Each structure stands twice: as structure tokens, then as C-alpha cells.
C-alpha positions in Angstrom: -0.1 0.3 0.1 0.8 3.8 -0.8 0.1 6.6 1.0 -1.0 8.1 -3.2 -3.1 5.0 -3.5 -5.0 6.0 -1.0 -5.1 9.5 -1.2 -6.2 9.0 -4.6 -9.5 6.9 -3.1 -11.0 9.1 -0.6 -10.0 12.0 -3.2 -12.3 10.4 -5.6 -14.7 9.6 -2.5 -14.8 13.9 -2.2 -15.5 14.3 -6.0 -18.1 12.0 -6.3 -20.1 12.8 -3.3 -19.5 16.5 -4.8 -20.6 15.1 -8.4 -23.8 13.6 -6.3 -24.3 17.1 -4.8 -24.2 15.2 -0.7 -23.2 17.1 1.9 -20.4 19.7 1.6 -19.6 18.7 5.1 -18.9 15.4 4.4 -17.2 16.3 1.6 -14.7 18.5 2.6 -14.0 15.6 5.2 -13.0 13.2 3.0 -10.8 16.0 0.9 -9.0 16.8 3.9 -8.6 13.2 5.2 -7.1 12.6 1.5 -4.7 15.5 1.5 -3.2 14.5 4.9 -2.8 10.7 3.7 -1.1 12.1 0.6 1.7 14.3 3.1 2.3 11.5 5.6 5.4 11.4 7.1 5.9 7.3 6.4 3.5 5.2 5.2 0.0 4.6 6.5 0.1 0.6 7.1 3.4 1.4 9.3 2.0 4.3 11.1 -0.5 2.0 11.4 0.9 -0.7 12.6 2.7 1.3 15.3 -0.5 2.5 16.1 0.6 6.6 15.6 -2.3 6.6 12.9 -4.9 7.6 15.1 -3.1 10.1 16.6 -2.1 11.8 13.4 -4.1 15.5 13.6 -7.1 15.1 11.2 -6.9 10.9 11.2 -10.3 10.4 12.6 -11.8 6.2 13.9 -13.4 6.5 10.4 -10.4 7.4 8.2 -8.7 4.8 10.7 -11.1 2.1 9.5 -11.2 2.8 5.8 -7.3 2.4 5.9 -8.1 -1.1 7.8 -10.3 -2.4 5.4 -8.4 -1.8 2.6 -5.1 -3.6 4.4 -7.9 -5.9 4.9 -9.6 -6.5 1.5 -7.4 -4.5 -1.1 -10.9 -2.1 -1.8 -12.6 0.5 0.4 -17.0 -1.0 0.2 -17.8 2.8 0.3 -15.7 3.5 -1.7 -17.0 0.7 -4.1 -20.6 1.4 -3.7 -20.0 5.8 -4.7 -18.4 4.1 -8.3 -22.0 2.4 -9.0 -23.6 5.3 -8.5 -21.5 7.2 -11.4 -20.3 6.4 -14.9 -16.7 5.8 -13.4 -15.5 7.9 -16.7 -16.8 11.1 -15.4 -13.7 11.2 -13.0 -11.5 12.4 -16.3 -13.4 14.7 -16.3 -12.2 16.5 -13.6 -8.5 16.0 -14.2 -9.9 19.1 -17.2 -9.0 22.4 -15.6 -12.5 24.3 -15.2 -14.4 21.6 -14.7 -15.3 21.1 -11.5 -17.8 19.0 -9.8 -21.0 21.1 -10.3 -20.6 21.3 -13.6 -19.4 17.4 -14.1 -23.0 17.5 -12.9 -24.5 20.1 -14.4 -22.7 18.8 -18.6 -23.7 15.1 -17.0 -27.4 15.5 -15.8 -27.9 18.0 -19.3 -26.1 16.7 -21.7 -24.8 13.2 -20.5 -21.6 13.9 -21.1 -19.7 10.6 -19.5 -16.1 12.1 -21.2 -13.8 13.9 -22.2 -14.3 12.9 -25.4 -17.4 13.3 -25.6 -17.3 17.2 -23.1 -14.5 18.2 -26.5 -17.5 17.3 -29.0 -20.3 18.9 -26.3 -17.5 22.3 -26.6 -17.5 21.8 -30.7 -20.8 22.0 -31.5 -22.2 24.7 -28.9 -24.1 22.4 -26.5 -22.5 22.7 -24.2 -22.5 26.6 -23.4 -26.0 26.7 -23.5 -25.9 25.4 -20.4 -25.8 27.4 -16.9 -22.4 27.7 -15.5 -21.1 27.7 -18.5 -20.6 30.4 -21.8 -18.6 31.1 -24.3 -15.8 32.7 -22.6 -15.8 29.4 -20.5 -15.9 26.7 -23.3 -12.9 28.2 -24.8 -10.9 28.2 -21.6 -11.9 23.8 -21.6 -11.4 24.0 -25.1 -7.4 24.9 -24.4 -7.4 22.8 -20.9 -8.7 19.8 -22.7 -5.4 20.8 -25.5 -2.8 21.0 -22.5 -4.5 17.3 -21.3 -3.6 15.9 -24.4 -0.3 17.4 -24.6 0.7 16.4 -21.2 -0.1 12.2 -21.6 1.8 10.1 -21.4 4.5 11.9 -19.6 5.4 11.8 -15.2 6.2 14.5 -13.2 10.1 14.7 -12.3 10.3 13.1 -8.8 7.6 10.7 -10.0 10.6 9.5 -12.5 13.4 9.6 -10.2 11.3 7.3 -8.0 11.5 4.6 -10.9 14.5 5.1 -11.9 16.2 4.5 -7.7 13.7 1.6 -7.4 15.4 -0.2 -11.0 18.4 1.0 -9.8 18.4 0.2 -6.5 17.2 -3.6 -7.6 19.5 -3.9 -9.9 22.2 -3.4 -7.1 20.5 -6.3 -4.9 21.5 -8.5 -8.0 24.9 -7.8 -7.6 25.7 -8.2 -11.3 26.2 -4.1 -12.0 29.5 -2.9 -11.7 28.1 0.9 -12.3 24.8 2.0 -13.0 23.9 5.6 -14.0 20.8 7.3 -14.8 20.7 9.2 -18.1 18.5 11.1 -20.5 16.1 13.8 -19.5 16.1 13.0 -15.7 19.8 13.5 -15.8 19.0 16.9 -17.3 16.4 17.2 -14.7 13.4 18.2 -17.3 10.4 19.1 -15.4 7.9 16.1 -16.9 9.5 12.6 -17.9 8.7 10.6 -21.5 10.6 7.8 -20.2 13.5 7.0 -18.0 17.1 5.9 -19.7 19.2 4.0 -17.3 23.0 2.9 -18.8 25.2 -0.1 -16.4 28.5 -1.1 -17.1 28.7 -5.0 -16.0 30.3 -6.9 -13.7 33.6 -9.1 -14.6 31.9 -12.3 -14.8 28.7 -11.4 -15.8 27.4 -11.0 -19.3 25.0 -8.3 -21.2 22.0 -11.1 -21.4 22.0 -12.2 -18.0 21.4 -8.3 -16.8 18.6 -7.9 -19.7 17.1 -11.1 -18.7 17.0 -10.1 -14.7 15.4 -6.8 -15.7 12.8 -7.6 -18.1 11.7 -10.5 -15.4 11.8 -8.1 -12.1 8.7 -8.0 -10.7 8.3 -4.5 -11.4 7.9 -4.8 -14.6 3.9 -5.1 -16.2 5.2 -5.4 -19.6 8.2 -6.1 -21.6 8.7 -4.3 -24.6 12.4 -5.3 -25.9 15.3 -7.7 -24.5 18.5 -7.9 -26.5 21.2 -8.9 -25.9 23.0 -5.6 -24.4 19.3 -3.3 -24.3 15.9 -3.9 -22.5 12.7 -1.7 -22.2 9.7 -2.4 -20.0 7.2 -0.5 -18.6 6.7 0.3 -15.1 3.9 1.3 -13.2 4.2 4.2 -10.7 1.2 5.8 -9.2 -1.0 4.2 -11.8 0.4 5.8 -14.2 2.8 3.6 -17.0 6.7 5.1 -17.5 8.7 3.8 -20.3 12.5 2.4 -18.4 15.3 1.5 -21.0 18.2 -0.1 -19.9 21.9 -0.4 -21.6 24.7 -1.8 -20.8 27.8 -0.7 -22.3 31.3 -1.2 -21.3 34.0 0.6 -19.0 36.0 2.2 -21.7 33.0 4.3 -23.7 30.8 4.5 -20.6 31.3 8.3 -20.8 30.7 8.2 -24.3 27.3 6.6 -23.9 26.5 8.4 -20.9 26.8 12.1 -22.4 25.3 10.6 -25.8 22.4 8.7 -23.5 21.9 11.8 -21.5 21.3 14.4 -24.4 19.7 16.9 -25.8 19.6 16.2 -29.1 20.6 19.7 -30.1 23.5 19.2 -27.8 25.2 16.8 -28.4 24.9 17.7 -32.7 27.0 20.6 -31.7 29.6 18.9 -29.6 29.5 15.9 -32.7 30.1 19.5 -35.6 32.8 20.9 -32.8 34.1 17.1 -33.5 34.3 17.3 -37.3 35.7 20.6 -37.6 38.7 18.7 -36.0 39.4 16.0 -37.7 37.3 13.9 -35.5 34.4 11.6 -34.9 32.2 12.1 -31.9 29.1 8.8 -31.4 28.2 6.8 -28.4 31.3 4.3 -28.1 33.5 7.0 -28.0 35.6 10.1 -29.3 37.9 9.3 -32.5 40.6 11.1 -34.6 39.5 10.5 -38.6 41.9 12.8 -39.5 45.3 12.0 -41.9 44.2 8.2 -40.3 43.2 5.6 -42.7 41.0 4.2 -39.8 38.9 6.4 -37.1 42.1 6.1 -34.0 40.4 5.4 -31.1 40.9 9.1 -28.3 38.8 8.5 -25.2 35.2 7.6 -24.2 35.8 6.4 -20.5 34.7 9.4 -18.6 32.6 12.2 -20.0 35.2 14.5 -18.6 37.7 13.5 -21.4 35.4 13.5 -23.7 34.1 17.5 -23.3 38.2 18.1 -22.6 39.3 16.3 -25.5 37.1 18.9 -27.9 38.9 22.0 -26.1 35.8 22.5 -24.2 35.1 22.7 -20.1 33.1 19.5 -18.9 29.2 21.2 -18.8 26.9 19.8 -16.2 23.9 17.8 -17.7 21.1 20.8 -16.4 22.7 23.0 -19.0 22.5 20.3 -21.9 20.1 22.2 -23.9 22.4 24.1 -26.7 21.5 27.7 -25.1 25.0 29.1 -25.0 26.5 26.6 -22.9 29.0 25.5 -25.7 30.3 28.6 -27.0 30.7 29.4 -22.8 32.4 26.5 -22.5 34.5 26.9 -25.4 35.2 30.3 -23.8 36.0 28.9 -19.7 33.1 31.1 -18.8 30.5 28.5 -17.5 28.9 29.5 -14.4 29.7 27.7 -10.9 26.0 26.2 -10.5 24.2 26.8 -7.2 24.4 23.6 -5.4 21.8 22.6 -3.1 25.0 22.8 -0.4 24.5 26.3 -0.9 21.3 27.0 0.2 21.3 28.4 4.5 17.6 28.7 4.9 14.3 27.6 3.6 11.7 30.6 3.5 8.5 29.6 3.0 7.1 26.9 5.1 3.4 26.0 6.9 1.9 23.9 10.1 -1.2 23.2 11.4 -1.1 26.7 12.0 -2.9 26.6 8.8 -3.0 23.6 6.2 0.2 22.3 7.0 0.8 19.1 9.2 3.7 19.4 11.8 3.3 21.8 14.7 5.2 25.5 15.2 8.2 24.0 17.0 8.1 20.4 14.7 9.1 22.8 11.5 11.8 24.8 13.3 13.5 21.6 14.5 13.6 20.2 11.4 15.4 23.2 9.9 18.3 22.6 12.9 18.8 18.8 11.5 18.9 20.1 8.2 21.9 22.9 9.1 19.8 25.8 8.0 21.1 29.4 9.4 17.5 30.5 9.6 13.8 29.6 8.4 10.2 31.2 7.7 7.6 30.2 8.7 4.7 31.7 6.0 1.0 30.3 6.9 -1.4 31.7 4.7 -3.6 34.0 5.7 -7.1 34.7 5.5 -8.6 34.2 2.3 -7.4 30.7 1.6 -10.4 29.5 3.8 -9.8 26.2 2.3 -6.2 25.8 3.5 -7.6 27.0 7.3 -5.6 30.2 6.8 -4.8 32.8 9.5 -7.5 35.8 10.3 -5.5 38.7 11.7 -5.4 38.3 15.1 -4.7 35.0 14.8 -1.8 35.6 12.5 -0.3 38.3 15.4 -0.7 35.0 18.2 1.9 33.2 16.1 4.3 36.5 15.1 4.2 37.0 19.1 4.8 32.4 20.0 7.8 32.8 17.1 9.5 35.8 18.9 9.1 33.9 22.4 10.2 30.8 20.2 13.7 32.4 18.9 14.6 32.6 22.5 14.6 28.8 23.1 17.2 28.1 19.9 19.8 30.3 19.5 20.9 28.0 16.9 18.5 29.2 14.0 16.7 32.6 13.6 13.0 31.9 13.0 11.4 35.0 10.9 7.3 35.4 11.0 6.1 35.1 8.2 2.7 34.6 5.9 1.7 33.9 2.6 -0.5 36.2 1.7 -3.1 36.1 -1.0 -2.7 38.2 -4.1 -6.5 39.5 -3.9 -8.1 39.7 -7.6 -7.5 43.7 -7.9 -3.2 43.5 -6.3 -4.4 43.9 -3.1 -3.6 42.0 -0.4 -5.2 40.3 1.8 -3.8 41.6 5.2 -3.6 45.7 6.0 -0.3 47.4 5.3 0.1 47.7 9.1 -0.3 44.1 10.3 1.9 43.4 6.7 4.5 45.6 8.7 5.0 43.6 11.4 6.2 40.6 9.9 10.1 39.5 9.3 9.1 38.2 5.3 6.2 37.9 3.1 5.4 35.6 0.7 2.4 37.4 -1.8 0.5 34.6 -4.2 -1.9 34.2 -6.1 -4.4 31.6 -5.1 -7.9 32.3 -7.3 -8.5 34.0 -10.6 -5.9 32.4 -12.5 -7.4 32.6 -15.9 -7.3 36.3 -15.6 -6.6 38.1 -19.1 -2.9 38.8 -19.8 -3.0 42.2 -18.7 -4.8 41.5 -15.7 -3.1 39.1 -14.2 0.1 41.0 -14.8 -0.6 44.1 -13.1 -2.7 42.5 -10.7 1.2 40.9 -9.7 3.1 44.6 -10.7 0.4 45.8 -7.9 1.4 43.9 -5.4 5.1 44.4 -5.6 4.6 48.2 -4.9 3.9 47.3 -1.2 7.1 47.7 0.5 6.1 44.6 2.7 6.4 42.2 -0.1 9.6 40.5 -0.2 8.7 37.9 -2.4 6.4 36.4 -4.6 5.3 32.9 -4.3 5.3 30.3 -7.2 4.8 33.1 -9.5 2.9 31.9 -12.7 0.6 29.2 -10.8 1.4 26.4 -12.6 0.9 22.7 -11.9 2.3 20.4 -13.4 0.4 18.2 -15.7 -3.0 19.6 -14.2 -3.0 23.6 -15.1 -0.9 25.5 -17.2 0.8 29.0 -16.2 -1.3 31.7 -15.9 -0.5 34.1 -18.9 1.6 36.8 -17.8 3.6 39.5 -19.4 7.1 37.7 -17.6 9.0 40.8 -18.8 7.0 43.4 -17.4 6.9 41.8 -14.3 10.6 40.9 -13.9 11.2 44.5 -14.7 9.1 46.0 -12.3 10.5 43.2 -9.6 14.1 44.7 -10.8 12.6 47.9 -9.4 11.1 47.2 -6.3 13.8 44.8 -5.1 11.0 42.1 -5.2 12.5 38.3 -5.1 11.1 35.9 -7.7 10.4 32.3 -5.9 11.4 28.6 -7.2 9.2 26.7 -5.6 10.4 23.3 -5.0 7.1 21.3 -5.0 7.7 18.7 -8.2 4.4 19.9 -9.0 5.0 23.3 -9.5 9.0 23.9 -10.6 8.2 27.7 -11.0 9.5 30.7 -11.7 11.3 27.3 -14.5 14.4 27.3 -15.2 13.5 30.1 -18.6 12.1 31.9 -16.2 15.2 32.1 -14.1 17.7 32.8 -16.1 14.5 36.0 -18.1 15.2 37.3 -13.8 18.8 36.7 -13.6 19.2 39.0 -16.5 17.0 41.5 -14.9 18.8 41.4 -11.8 15.9 40.4 -10.0 17.3 37.6 -7.3 16.0 34.1 -6.8 14.6 32.3 -3.7 14.3 29.1 -4.0 11.5 27.3 -1.2 10.1 23.9 -0.4 6.8 26.2 0.2 6.8 22.8 3.1 3.7 21.5 4.5 5.3 18.2 6.7 9.1 17.1 7.2 9.1 15.6 3.7 7.8 18.4 2.0 11.8 20.4 3.0 13.4 17.5 1.1 11.9 18.8 -2.1 14.7 21.4 -2.2 16.7 19.4 -4.6 14.2 20.0 -7.4 14.4 24.1 -7.3 17.9 24.0 -6.5 18.4 22.1 -10.2 15.8 24.5 -11.5 17.5 27.2 -11.1 20.8 26.2 -11.7 19.0 25.2 -15.0 18.2 29.0 -15.7 22.4 29.5 -15.3 22.0 30.4 -11.3 24.6 30.3 -9.5 24.5 30.9 -5.9 25.1 35.4 -6.0 21.9 35.3 -7.4 20.1 33.0 -4.8 18.6 34.9 -2.0 18.7 32.4 1.2 22.2 30.6 0.0 23.0 34.4 2.6 24.6 34.0 6.0 21.4 35.3 8.3 23.2 38.7 8.8 23.8 39.2 5.2 20.0 38.6 4.2 18.6 40.5 7.0 20.5 43.4 5.7 19.1 42.9 2.3 15.6 42.5 3.9 16.2 45.4 5.7 17.4 47.9 2.1 14.6 46.3 0.1 12.1 47.6 2.6 13.7 51.3 2.5 13.8 51.3 -1.8 10.4 49.7 -2.2 
């Protein structure tokens, strides 16, 4: 059992109840359980056996009973009963941004729409626009959302693909068949969504490549074998219900560097290297770098390491995260590649939530987790009052939390705990708290959580106005995208970054793998405009704090160095920057 599986079941129960028009309290109860289960620090069955699941905030007796039922029977009877009350394909409609349960019910009751293809047809023939709650503008948004889903299908988030790769690599290492095994492809380049997982391995001295391929293709996690040759195998692996292709290639140690470079890509980057090789009278392929000039037969030059390949071409080695043919080859030739920001450079996390809003851990727990990670500072940024679904803090509750954080600092001299808030940017650009209360905070993350379908000019103006407030330290997950689920807001990013530079407002790189927002291209744009980045986790529990590597990789893909990221600064320097921002905005 995985928490993701049970969380999905509880989420489906909430969706079905809402489609059926059941009591709102009951719907929210299931939805809250789904969120809590998804964010548990350990698997629910382990917590159940340890007797601690029922002590988890928000997990009631009814939830525990249903989890016990799932463990015993592999299903939850209440879930099965609900599935029998609607066409199951109705749940697919909820994956279309803008189609909430009420809209699904309306389309089903009035037009018998039960699937995404039928919804698409109802949009095209104009019948959906005639229904209450729909209209031409709404239907146009749904049409775009369906196209987005179609483009995203068949791809997996970066963290999910890494989970699959770790599973496969751990398995092969345990069989003691491989001498070396590494991730390649887009996963190694930290691309935000992955089509398939590429893995390279060299065999132990006494192991035949075919034996590794046979073991790989017959593993328990394989649901379908697509190909099995003497040195290469391709299989399908299911992860949280999503199939993903995993390709394993066995290569010789003498060619591993060349193969690793070739199969890491990107295609454009590799083609540039091949062109450079040709210009030098050489040839580059997945087996190695060869000298062809003045030789009747190609002469092997090198291939064991990637560094040797790059150096053989007169280039500095290029970090895989930069291999996109976006100027990195020229920089490698000129020896001007940046020293990219690393996980070790980060000195604190400035966006996290506690049980005061929708987090799963108490204030002191988050402080302890920060200390365990060696942070100099953290910032508590629970949601503001308008985020009702996230239990946002009223002004009075925020004042009490600020006082609690001030008192807490006295007991933890090894870390500075900042009093902050993730404040909603309202539809007109105003912030969710009065200026006087905002001024009491050490750090303000201003974020959009509603009205994300605004027209480009209105959405842009909304962020510009928020940045005019001197208390706003940074803009949280600026484009609001959710990978595979929701497109980014249509924004004039150049105008936003120019204004961020003028108001000395930082831009967040949200490390949640569902967001990775800003993305790498926007990170580079921000750096070019002189805007500072802040890499945060937006953690709601201890496990969320471990997502930081995804934000760091995203910023690095955007050519970010340590100097471009504010939370690489020691506490005293960061405090100076925040004071400067407030005085110069």
C-alpha cells in the first residue's frame, strides 16, 4: 500500500459525493483526509502498525477504519458503492482545469457527457455553452485545458520518474550484477516532466550483459516487456497508476563516458559536440571520440569519462542541467561556464506551513527539522485569511503567531525563525492583510491562489500592484502552474521582472515538483533582469523540506549561481537585504 493510492481513493470519494450533491461537510472531510494521507511522513500501514496513525492530526476513527479495510481487502466498500452511482469516466472530467464537480454534474445531467471526448464534442457543437454556469468564454478555456491535457499525457513528473529510476537501480545493485549504474536522458538533465527513463550500466567482470537484461525484464515491478536484446531492454513500470517506459543499456567501461554523454542529450547539445568534433578532424558517437584526420582508420582517442570527451574537444565539461544548446557550448569553449548553485549553498528555507493553516507539523517541529538540516534560518509562512480551504489565519491569529515565533526564538539560539505569511494577492492586486499588519512581519510571500484565468493584462497588473507594497519580499510560485494539471497564468513576464527589479522584489523558485515555478527559462530571465531568486520548498510537513533539490536544480538549469539566490546568504546578510528592500521600495 502507498499513501498516494489511498489518498487517491479518498479524493475520488470526495469528488463523487460532490458530483452527487451530497453534504458539503462530508465532502470536505474526505478531501481533507486525502490531503493528510498524501502528506504523511511515513506509509499509513506502517503508522497503523506502530499505533500512531490515529494520533495524526486530522486522521479520525472513520479514516483509520477505512484504511484497515483497504489493507485487509484491497478495497474500501464505501468507495466501491460510490463508484457504482456514477459512470466512472466522469472522474476523468475533473482533470480538465475549470471542470469542477458541479460542472461535471450539470454536463452529465443535461447532455449525458461522461468522458473527455464527449466533453470536447459538446464544446465544439456549442451545446455546452448553453448550460447554466457555462458560456463561450468558459468553453474556450475548457477547450484549451483539454488540449493541454492531451499534450501532457504519457509524461511523468520529475520526482515520480526519479522514484521509478531509484527502484530499478536499487534492484539491479542488489542483484550484484552491475559494476556501475547511472541515470541518463532527460531525467539526468532534470527536465520537469519525463517521457521515459534511461539507465546505463556496466556489468561485473564475470557477468554477461544478457544476464542483466534478463533479470531486469523479469523483475516483479515490470508490467510489460517491450524489448529484450543482448545489451538493451525496455519495459513498462507502473508508478502510482501511471505507466512509464524504462530503457536499460549495458555498455563497456571503456565507452561509458561517451555513452553517458550521448544518451543524456539533449539532442541539440550532442549535435553541437559532433559538429565541433568534425571541425577538428574527429568523430564522436556513443562509443567514444575518434581521430579521423590523417588516418586510414578512425583512431580511438577517449571514451571512458565525460570529462575526457569534453576536454578532447577543447571544452570545459558541461553540467548535464545546462545541456540544452542555450549558450553552454560557447561558454564551455570560452571557459566562462558559471558555477551553478548547489544544495549545499542553501542556508535556509523561507516558505513553509504549520498546523496553524494547512501544514501537518507544529511550529516547533518545523524549527527542529530546520536545525536538523543545518539551516541558519527558516520562515513560517502560513496562509492568509482568504485561503479558507487552507485554514488561513485571521489578522488576530496571525498576531498571536508572530508573538509565538518571537518567544520561540529565545529558546533556539542556533537558528533564526522568521515570522512570515503567504499572503494572497487579491483579484485587484491588493494584499489579504492591512499594511500595518504586514509591516509587523519579517518576510512576506505574496501569492495568487484564485482567479488564475485572468486575461494577460489583468493578471500582470495584479502582480505589479502587489510588488508595489514595500512589505512584499517575494512573489510565491509566480505563474501558479501545476504540472500536468494546470497551465501557467498568461503573464507578461518581462514586465513583471522589470518591476521586480525596480521594487527589489525577489522571485520564488518553488521546489514542489508539481510546481517548479519559476521554471528554468524564467529563472534565467530573472537573472538577466537583475532579479534575485529565492529557492523555497513550500513544505507542509517534514518530507516537503526534502524537495529542495528540485528547486535548486531548476534554478541551476536557469544558469543561477550562488550569488543569484538570496537564501544562500548568511543570516546577517539576508537581514540587510530585507531591510534594504523595505527602505528602497
